[in-house]
C-alpha distance (Angstrom), angle and dihedral (degrees) to the residues before:
residue distance angle dihedral
M1 . . .
T2 3.80 . .
I3 3.78 124.4 .
W4 3.83 90.2 -109.5
S5 3.80 90.3 57.2
H6 3.79 88.7 57.0
W7 3.80 89.4 47.0
W8 3.83 95.1 45.8
S9 3.81 99.0 50.4
P10 3.85 96.1 66.2
G11 3.81 89.4 49.9
L12 3.80 96.5 54.5
P13 3.83 95.9 77.8
L14 3.81 88.3 58.8
R15 3.83 90.1 69.2
A16 3.81 90.7 90.0
A17 3.84 90.2 67.0
C18 3.82 91.4 61.0
S19 3.79 122.7 78.7
R20 3.82 93.7 -148.5
Q21 3.80 138.5 27.1
R22 3.81 90.3 -119.3
T23 3.81 90.5 56.1
F24 3.79 90.3 51.1
L25 3.80 90.6 52.1
W26 3.83 90.5 52.5
L27 3.82 87.4 49.8
A28 3.81 89.1 52.7
I29 3.82 90.4 50.1
A30 3.81 91.0 49.5
L31 3.82 91.2 49.3
A32 3.82 91.5 47.8
G33 3.79 88.3 51.2
F34 3.81 92.4 50.3
C35 3.80 89.8 51.2
T36 3.79 98.2 46.6
R37 3.80 110.7 24.9
G38 3.76 117.0 117.8
G39 3.79 99.0 -159.9
L40 3.76 134.1 54.0
L41 3.79 96.9 -130.8
G42 3.81 94.4 114.7
V43 3.77 117.7 -136.0
S44 3.82 91.7 3.6
S45 3.82 90.7 59.8
T46 3.80 91.2 48.3
V47 3.82 93.4 50.1
R48 3.82 91.3 47.9
T49 3.80 96.6 44.1
L50 3.80 95.4 47.7
G51 3.81 92.4 42.5
L52 3.81 92.7 -123.6
A53 3.78 121.6 170.8
E54 3.80 115.9 -96.6
R55 3.81 90.9 -111.9
C56 3.84 89.2 64.1
Y57 3.81 91.6 67.6
G58 3.82 94.7 78.0
C59 3.81 93.4 43.0
L60 3.79 92.6 50.7
L61 3.80 91.1 46.3
D62 3.82 90.2 50.6
F63 3.81 89.6 50.4
F64 3.82 90.6 67.0
H65 3.83 91.1 57.4
A66 3.81 97.4 39.1
P67 3.80 120.4 116.7
A68 3.83 88.6 -146.7
V69 3.82 91.4 93.8
D70 3.79 116.5 70.5
L71 3.82 100.0 -144.6
D72 3.80 94.7 -167.0
C73 3.80 90.4 52.3
L74 3.83 91.5 44.4
T75 3.79 90.8 52.3
R76 3.81 93.3 48.5
L77 3.81 92.4 46.7
W78 3.80 93.3 49.2
E79 3.80 94.4 46.1
R80 3.81 91.7 49.0
H81 3.80 92.9 45.7
A82 3.82 95.1 42.9
L83 3.81 90.7 55.5
K84 3.82 88.2 56.1
L85 3.82 94.5 44.0
F86 3.79 100.6 48.1
S87 3.77 132.6 46.3
V88 3.78 105.7 -114.8
H89 3.77 128.0 -159.4
R90 3.78 111.9 -126.2
A91 3.78 129.3 -157.5
G92 3.77 117.5 -169.8
G93 3.81 89.8 -8.5
R94 3.81 93.0 -57.0
A95 3.80 127.4 110.8
V96 3.81 113.7 -109.8
L97 3.82 111.1 -131.2
L98 3.78 127.6 179.9
G99 3.80 122.3 -147.8
D100 3.76 133.2 -164.8
G101 3.77 133.6 174.0
I102 3.77 142.7 -175.9
K103 3.78 132.9 -158.6
V104 3.80 119.8 -145.3
A105 3.81 123.4 -178.2
K106 3.82 113.7 -117.7
S107 3.78 134.8 -175.7
G108 3.82 97.0 -157.2
R109 3.78 120.3 98.6
K110 3.82 105.6 -162.6
M111 3.77 102.8 46.3
P112 3.81 131.5 123.4
A113 3.82 113.2 -93.1
V114 3.82 93.8 6.6
K115 3.78 112.8 137.8
L116 3.78 137.8 176.1
L117 3.80 105.6 -121.2
H118 3.77 132.7 -174.3
Q119 3.80 111.9 -114.4
E120 3.79 109.5 -125.1
S121 3.78 102.5 -154.6
D122 3.78 138.7 119.6
N123 3.80 89.1 -146.0
N124 3.81 108.3 104.7
T125 3.81 93.4 -158.7
K126 3.81 90.8 72.3
P127 3.82 120.9 83.4
T128 3.81 117.5 -104.7
Y129 3.81 92.7 -125.4
I130 3.80 128.6 30.7
I131 3.79 133.0 -170.8
L132 3.79 110.9 -125.9
E133 3.74 138.4 176.5
T134 3.78 110.4 -137.5
A135 3.76 122.7 -156.7
V136 3.75 117.7 -172.1
G137 3.76 125.0 -174.6
R138 3.76 130.3 -169.6
A139 3.75 126.9 -162.4
R140 3.74 135.9 -173.9
V141 3.77 122.8 -121.1
G142 3.77 115.8 -138.4
C143 3.75 133.2 177.5
D144 3.79 120.2 -139.9
G145 3.76 99.2 -169.7
V146 3.80 106.3 -70.5
R147 3.82 105.8 -2.4
W148 3.80 126.5 69.2
Q149 3.78 115.5 -131.6
G150 3.79 129.4 -168.5
């Protein structure tokens, strides 16, 4: 079995979150890009890394704003499937998850994960509100005998 077969099988259950097959295939391309891209230039890095044609840039960018993906359903499907895929450390019968986030100033208005946030600072030279991109990651905690792994 090839490495892509191992990669593809966890993604298949996510099909139910997409209204059309074409949308699911764009989701698969986006996920492949997230897994393999070398740069952090968003869609540009994905297009370059996967060797996609230049005309795919606009389609992939549109995918991130499309209502064809039910994000609540996608989140539920992934959480349910991830708990089956990975061994998860439990404390008191509950899965232990780690979270982390960053805030990066942005000038764009209509971008995924960009929010208007209140600036919490006593410094009056800073603006009251700032536009930030937030990126939040979650990880499982597993135990392989003696060592903890994340």
